[in-house]
N, C-alpha and C positions, 0 to 999 in steps of 0.2 A: 316975540312970540310968547304966548302964555305958557308958563311952566306949571305943570301939575304936581301934586305932593310926591315926595318920595315916600314909599310905603315900606314900613318895617314890621314884620310879624314877631310877635313874641315867640320865644323858642318853643314853648309848650302852649297849646291853645286848642279849643275844639273837643271833639268826642274823647271821653275817657274810655278806658277799656271796658267797663261794665256797660256803658250805653252803646258802644259799638257792638258789643256781644249781643245785646238785646235786639238791636235793629237787625242784625244778620240772623238772629234766631227767628224773627218774624217773616223775614224774607224767605228763609229756608222752609219754614212752615207752609207757605203758599205752595212751594214746590213739592213738598213731601206729602201733602194732603189734598191733592187735586179733587175738585167737586165738593169739598167741604168748606163750610163757612170758617174763616179764620178772624179771631178777634184778639185785641189786647185788652187786658183787664184794667180799665182806666186808660188814660192817654199814656202811651209808652214812654215818651219823653217830653220835655217842656220845650217843644219847638214846632211852630205851626207848619213850616215848609217841610220838615221831616215827616210829620204826620200826614200832610197832603200827599207826599210821595208814597208813603205806605198805603194810603187809601186808594191811590191809583192802581196799585197792585192787588187790590181787593181785601186789604186788612182793615177791619172796622173796629171802632171803640166799643167795649161792652161795659155797661154800668152794672153795679152789684144788684140793683132791683130788677134787672132783666133776666138774671140767671134762672129763676124758677120756671120761666117759660120754655126752657129746654128740657123739662123733666121727662117728657115722653120719649126723648132720644136715648140711644144706647152710646156707650163710648166708642163704638165702632162707626157710628153714623152721625154723632152729635157734633157740636162746634168744637174747634180747636181754639184754646185760649192761651195766650202768651202772658206770662206774669212778668211784669216789668222789672227793670233793675232795682227799683226801690224795694221789692219784695212785698208781701202781703201777710196778714195774720193767718195762722194755721186754719182758723175757722173758715176763711174765705176759700182755701184750697178744699177743704172738706165739702163745702157747699157746691163748689164746681164739680167735683167728682160725683156727688150725690145726684146731681142733675144732668149727668150724661156728658160732661165736657171732657175732652182730652186735654190735659195740661202740658203745656211746654214751659218749663220753669227757667226764666231768663234772669232770675235774681242775681245781682252782682255777687261774685264769690266772696268778696269782703263783707258784704251785707249778710250772707249766709253763715259766716263764721260768727258774726255778732249775734245772730239769732240763736245759734247753738249755745254760745256762751251765756246768753241771758237765760235761756231755758234751763241749762245746767246749774247755774247758780240759784235760780229760783227753786228748783227742786231741792237744793241743799238748804233752803231756809233763809237765804239772803235776800234782802231787799235790793231790787235792781233800780238804779237811778240812771235815767237816760238823759244825756245832755244834748238837747236839740230843739227843733221848733215842733211844738205840740201838734200842729196840723199838717206837718210834712209826712208824705207817704212813707218814707223810710222809718220814721219814728213810730207812726201808727202800726206799721207791720211788726216792728220790733216789739212793741208794747204787747202784742198778742201773744208773746211767748213768755211773758212774765207778769201774769195777773197781779194787780196791786202795786204796779211799778210807780216810781215818781219821775215826772218829767220836768226838767228845768231848762230854761232857754237862755239864760244870761247869768253872769257872775252876781248881779244884783238879786235875782230870784233865788240863787243859791245862799246868798248871805241872809236873806230873809228867812229862808228855810232853817238855816243854822241858828239864827236869833230866836225863832219861834220855840226852840227846844223840843221839837217833835221828830228830830232825826232818829233813825233806827241805829241800834247799837252796832250792827254789822251790815255792811252793804258793799255793792260792787257798782262802780261808775263806768258806764259805756257811752261813747258818743256816737251821734249821727256822723256818718263818714265824711260829710261836707262841711261840718262846723269849722268856724275859723280857730286857728291854734290859740290866738289871744283869748278868745271867748272860753275855750275849753280850759286853758290854764287858770283863768279867773275863777271858773266854777270849781275846779279842782281845789284850788287854794282855799276857797270859802268853806268847802265840806270837810278838808282834812282835820281841821281843828274841832269839828263838831261831831264827827263820827269815830268812835274808838277803833273800830275794825272796819277800814275802807280799803277795798282793792280797786285800784285804778288801771284801766287798760287804755293804752294808746290806739284808738281805733279810727283815727282820722286817716283818710285815704291819702297816700303820698301825692297823688296827682293834684289834689286840692292845694296843697302847700306849694308843690312845684309850679302850679299855674300862677299863684299869687307872686311867687319869687320871680318867675319869668317876666311877669308885667313890671315889677320894680326894677328889673334890669334895664328897662327902656328909659328910666329917668335920665334926663340930660341928653338923650338921643333923638327925641321927638318933640314936636310942639303941641301934639295933642293925641288922645287915645280914643279910639272907637271900640267899645265892648259889644261884642256881637252876641246875642242869644235871647232866649225868651224872658219877658219880663216877670213871669211867674217862677222862673228858675232861681233857687236860693243861691247856688254857687255863682250864677251870673251876676246877681244883685250884689254879692260881696266883691266881685271883681270891680263893679262899677264904683262901689263906695271907696275902694282903694284908689281907683283911677281919679275920682274927684279930689282926693286929698292930695295927690302927688303930682298932677299935671295941670297946666293952665287951662286946657280945653279937654273936656271928657263928655262922652255921650254914649248912651245905651240905645242900640238899634237891633231890630229884628231882620230887616231887609235893607238892600241898598237904597231903595227910594226914601229912606228915613234919615239918610246922612245929612246933617245940618250944613247949610251952605258955607258956614265959616271954615269947615275942614277943607274945602276945595281951595281955600286962600292960604293955607298953612304951607310951609316949606317941606314939612315931614309929618307923617301921620303913623302912629303905632296901631297895631291890631291885635286884640286879644279876643277870645271867645269862650263861652261857658262850655261845661261838659256835654251839653245836649245840642250843641251847634254842628251841623253837617259841614263837611269840607266844602261842599258845593256853594253854601251860602258865604262862607269866608271868601272863597274865590270870586264870588260875584261882587262883593264889597270892594275887594281889592282892584277888580277890573273897572268898577265904577269911579273910584278915586283916580286911577291912572288915565281914564278917559275924560275926566273933568265933568262928568255927570252920570246919573243913575240910569 
């Protein structure tokens, strides 16, 4: 009789606190504002199935260039707009209010702390250096609180900045909450010797490190790893990079029908998932493995 893989889940996987909170805020807004259009300001999370589930409840995605079309509305009758966990620049919130939108701010509490810290140090005359991906939503939002900030994505970029001799005399270093610990340590090391007065804040979300550690704990216990999550999710991609380095078989999938056939032939398969991956998708992938097909 055909034996299907034993499936072992990482101890920590799937929705983080901030994402779960944002999804619940969107669902609650539909209930709290009957008869009004409910939007998320940009895609709420990096997961197609989760976005489809929200759309089925009536939650639409709003692009920044659509905001002026609401100007004739008042905040009592205009659209309800959910700010996603990544947060947005203050100018975006101002534009939403000015155009008659009611804001439900679902910015992750950890990101909110970073935004306040960046704004406070900028007002004190510090240069704010943000360690993270320049085009990531969280970094773009954070940069709006500290005009003139410097963004560095890697240790190498930080070393080039230090070599150029253009470093500020006093600065504060704040990271994207989902940056890898190794990358942030490399950036910090490169800047410490170049900036006389550098204050470094450990702003990596513990869930990011915990999710990576939980994946590593599966070494020696499984023959392969499936990383479940959106391909445009930064933390999911980092999980996949780790999985490729540490396991003989590793694949990044968004849905059960993407499971590579080789995984059905393995004796054991580990599962991990990015911070934007719903429980329902993880359950569906496990069910497919245990059934021997998607």
